One Martini backbone bead per residue (centre of mass of N, CA, C, O) as a GRO file, in nm:
protein
  182
    1MET     BB    1  -0.416   0.209  -2.306
    2VAL     BB    2  -0.170  -0.033  -2.191
    3ASP     BB    3   0.088  -0.244  -2.311
    4GLY     BB    4   0.301  -0.444  -2.091
    5ALA     BB    5   0.639  -0.474  -1.951
    6PRO     BB    6   0.902  -0.504  -1.784
    7GLY     BB    7   1.148  -0.469  -2.040
    8ARG     BB    8   0.922  -0.393  -2.241
    9PRO     BB    9   0.748  -0.279  -2.474
   10LEU     BB   10   0.521  -0.033  -2.532
   11ARG     BB   11   0.151  -0.011  -2.592
   12MET     BB   12  -0.095   0.157  -2.741
   13LEU     BB   13  -0.454   0.090  -2.743
   14GLY     BB   14  -0.579   0.349  -2.591
   15VAL     BB   15  -0.761   0.673  -2.574
   16GLY     BB   16  -0.944   0.893  -2.342
   17VAL     BB   17  -1.193   1.161  -2.278
   18VAL     BB   18  -1.412   1.278  -2.043
   19ARG     BB   19  -1.667   1.509  -2.095
   20THR     BB   20  -1.815   1.787  -1.919
   21PRO     BB   21  -2.027   2.018  -1.835
   22ALA     BB   22  -1.960   2.278  -1.624
   23GLU     BB   23  -2.277   2.362  -1.580
   24ALA     BB   24  -2.344   2.106  -1.466
   25GLU     BB   25  -2.457   1.905  -1.252
   26ILE     BB   26  -2.295   1.683  -1.058
   27GLY     BB   27  -2.477   1.438  -1.107
   28GLN     BB   28  -2.466   1.454  -1.417
   29ARG     BB   29  -2.159   1.435  -1.446
   30LEU     BB   30  -2.128   1.154  -1.312
   31LEU     BB   31  -2.309   1.007  -1.512
   32LEU     BB   32  -2.136   1.068  -1.764
   33ILE     BB   33  -1.887   0.929  -1.660
   34GLU     BB   34  -2.005   0.650  -1.627
   35GLN     BB   35  -2.091   0.609  -1.922
   36GLY     BB   36  -1.808   0.642  -2.044
   37LEU     BB   37  -1.672   0.412  -1.882
   38GLU     BB   38  -1.857   0.180  -1.959
   39GLN     BB   39  -1.797   0.194  -2.259
   40TRP     BB   40  -1.492   0.148  -2.233
   41LEU     BB   41  -1.507  -0.127  -2.087
   42ASP     BB   42  -1.668  -0.273  -2.307
   43GLU     BB   43  -1.461  -0.224  -2.542
   44HIS     BB   44  -1.167  -0.310  -2.378
   45ARG     BB   45  -1.134  -0.508  -2.142
   46PRO     BB   46  -0.971  -0.485  -1.881
   47GLU     BB   47  -0.758  -0.609  -1.618
   48LEU     BB   48  -0.709  -0.303  -1.521
   49VAL     BB   49  -0.739  -0.016  -1.292
   50ALA     BB   50  -0.597   0.303  -1.291
   51VAL     BB   51  -0.575   0.547  -1.026
   52GLU     BB   52  -0.569   0.854  -0.906
   53ARG     BB   53  -0.454   0.972  -0.622
   54VAL     BB   54  -0.581   1.172  -0.401
   55PHE     BB   55  -0.474   1.496  -0.306
   56ALA     BB   56  -0.392   1.762  -0.131
   57GLN     BB   57  -0.508   2.078  -0.197
   58HIS     BB   58  -0.596   2.406  -0.208
   59ASN     BB   59  -0.836   2.311  -0.395
   60VAL     BB   60  -1.119   2.167  -0.291
   61ARG     BB   61  -1.289   2.146  -0.547
   62THR     BB   62  -1.087   1.977  -0.708
   63VAL     BB   63  -1.066   1.740  -0.515
   64MET     BB   64  -1.362   1.659  -0.518
   65GLY     BB   65  -1.393   1.606  -0.820
   66THR     BB   66  -1.170   1.392  -0.839
   67ALA     BB   67  -1.284   1.198  -0.625
   68GLN     BB   68  -1.555   1.145  -0.762
   69ALA     BB   69  -1.443   1.035  -1.030
   70SER     BB   70  -1.275   0.809  -0.905
   71ALA     BB   71  -1.512   0.660  -0.775
   72VAL     BB   72  -1.652   0.588  -1.037
   73ALA     BB   73  -1.422   0.417  -1.154
   74MET     BB   74  -1.408   0.212  -0.922
   75LEU     BB   75  -1.700   0.116  -0.943
   76CYS     BB   76  -1.704   0.016  -1.236
   77ALA     BB   77  -1.478  -0.194  -1.199
   78THR     BB   78  -1.583  -0.351  -0.949
   79ARG     BB   79  -1.855  -0.441  -1.073
   80ARG     BB   80  -1.668  -0.628  -1.286
   81GLY     BB   81  -1.400  -0.738  -1.130
   82ILE     BB   82  -1.187  -0.513  -1.151
   83PRO     BB   83  -0.900  -0.418  -1.068
   84VAL     BB   84  -0.770  -0.167  -0.840
   85THR     BB   85  -0.537   0.106  -0.862
   86LEU     BB   86  -0.310   0.333  -0.691
   87HIS     BB   87  -0.161   0.658  -0.781
   88THR     BB   88   0.041   0.908  -0.751
   89PRO     BB   89   0.147   1.180  -0.913
   90SER     BB   90   0.451   1.154  -0.829
   91GLU     BB   91   0.479   0.857  -0.909
   92VAL     BB   92   0.417   0.894  -1.207
   93LYS     BB   93   0.635   1.101  -1.275
   94ALA     BB   94   0.877   0.928  -1.182
   95ALA     BB   95   0.831   0.684  -1.371
   96VAL     BB   96   0.842   0.857  -1.648
   97THR     BB   97   1.086   1.092  -1.576
   98GLY     BB   98   1.238   1.079  -1.268
   99SER     BB   99   1.028   1.306  -1.157
  100GLY     BB  100   0.792   1.417  -0.915
  101ARG     BB  101   0.815   1.736  -1.050
  102ALA     BB  102   0.702   1.722  -1.311
  103ASP     BB  103   0.567   1.845  -1.582
  104LYS     BB  104   0.340   1.815  -1.829
  105ALA     BB  105   0.544   1.830  -2.064
  106GLN     BB  106   0.732   1.602  -1.966
  107VAL     BB  107   0.525   1.378  -1.961
  108THR     BB  108   0.438   1.396  -2.256
  109THR     BB  109   0.714   1.341  -2.381
  110MET     BB  110   0.759   1.058  -2.251
  111VAL     BB  111   0.507   0.919  -2.352
  112THR     BB  112   0.571   0.954  -2.651
  113ARG     BB  113   0.838   0.791  -2.640
  114LEU     BB  114   0.753   0.523  -2.492
  115LEU     BB  115   0.513   0.478  -2.725
  116ARG     BB  116   0.599   0.569  -3.006
  117LEU     BB  117   0.483   0.844  -3.101
  118ASP     BB  118   0.421   1.092  -3.339
  119ALA     BB  119   0.235   1.230  -3.116
  120PRO     BB  120   0.088   1.381  -2.888
  121PRO     BB  121  -0.153   1.340  -2.685
  122LYS     BB  122  -0.508   1.391  -2.727
  123PRO     BB  123  -0.551   1.543  -2.494
  124ALA     BB  124  -0.356   1.618  -2.227
  125ASP     BB  125  -0.501   1.407  -2.036
  126ALA     BB  126  -0.409   1.154  -2.193
  127ALA     BB  127  -0.116   1.152  -2.093
  128ASP     BB  128  -0.185   1.104  -1.796
  129ALA     BB  129  -0.324   0.830  -1.835
  130LEU     BB  130  -0.079   0.687  -1.965
  131ALA     BB  131   0.116   0.734  -1.729
  132LEU     BB  132  -0.043   0.562  -1.529
  133ALA     BB  133  -0.011   0.295  -1.682
  134ILE     BB  134   0.296   0.288  -1.684
  135CYS     BB  135   0.338   0.293  -1.384
  136HIS     BB  136   0.199   0.026  -1.325
  137ILE     BB  137   0.371  -0.158  -1.497
  138TRP     BB  138   0.646  -0.079  -1.349
  139ARG     BB  139   0.538  -0.077  -1.029
  140GLY     BB  140   0.299  -0.268  -0.958
  141GLY     BB  141   0.435  -0.545  -0.987
  142ALA     BB  142   0.643  -0.508  -0.762
  143GLN     BB  143   0.446  -0.453  -0.534
  144ASP     BB  144   0.293  -0.722  -0.558
  145ARG     BB  145   0.538  -0.911  -0.509
  146ILE     BB  146   0.607  -0.809  -0.229
  147ALA     BB  147   0.335  -0.865  -0.093
  148ALA     BB  148   0.333  -1.169  -0.157
  149ALA     BB  149   0.597  -1.240  -0.012
  150LEU     BB  150   0.508  -1.141   0.268
  151ALA     BB  151   0.261  -1.333   0.287
  152ARG     BB  152   0.450  -1.603   0.264
  153SER     BB  153   0.606  -1.543   0.500
  154PRO     BB  154   0.733  -1.651   0.795
  155ARG     BB  155   0.519  -1.544   1.059
  156PRO     BB  156   0.378  -1.418   1.297
  157ALA     BB  157   0.047  -1.354   1.309
  158ALA     BB  158   0.061  -1.066   1.447
  159ARG     BB  159   0.276  -0.954   1.204
  160GLN     BB  160   0.115  -1.011   0.962
  161ALA     BB  161   0.036  -0.922   0.666
  162PRO     BB  162  -0.187  -0.868   0.456
  163ALA     BB  163  -0.304  -0.998   0.187
  164ALA     BB  164  -0.264  -0.964  -0.138
  165ARG     BB  165  -0.414  -0.880  -0.419
  166PRO     BB  166  -0.413  -0.998  -0.714
  167VAL     BB  167  -0.234  -0.843  -0.993
  168PRO     BB  168  -0.186  -0.773  -1.294
  169THR     BB  169   0.114  -0.679  -1.477
  170VAL     BB  170  -0.029  -0.705  -1.747
  171SER     BB  171  -0.184  -0.399  -1.860
  172PRO     BB  172  -0.456  -0.319  -1.993
  173ALA     BB  173  -0.513   0.022  -1.881
  174PRO     BB  174  -0.753   0.205  -1.805
  175THR     BB  175  -0.720   0.528  -1.713
  176VAL     BB  176  -0.759   0.747  -1.421
  177ASN     BB  177  -0.671   1.074  -1.484
  178GLN     BB  178  -0.917   1.211  -1.463
  179GLU     BB  179  -1.130   1.034  -1.633
  180SER     BB  180  -1.355   1.238  -1.615
  181ARG     BB  181  -1.212   1.355  -1.897
  182ARG     BB  182  -1.223   1.125  -2.131
   0.00000   0.00000   0.00000
């Protein structure tokens, strides 16, 4: 969970990773993920939840697991009326490091610097979750303002884009970057 705004210092409010036994049945694993996320949401009461947008990989099993965990996170947040936003992995990497092709070590290094942490977040997945929150703080607000401006602009009804749902731009956001492993 990160607090901040574009142009202002960022502050880590908390981070965690939900772990599930690899040998457990998928239904049980998703239930454990839900319970961990519900506890996190109860404890931290975020304004927004940022989730990693699942993209096609070569490993279909990995994509499915990530998509299922992401869906649990979106469901938990939506059930509470908390807005959910999605960001792609390359968008997160570009926001935090300047390159959409950055590796995990580069992301971790930049998250550590940007949040002024004494040591890299542990486990490694925690850095990914924090990077997702930073990405939303820096990019999500701009995207929301553009969508809102487009919705307000006078245009013929047939060409008008659907109105964007307002999303807070200062977000302590527990993020789910595969927060299935929170």
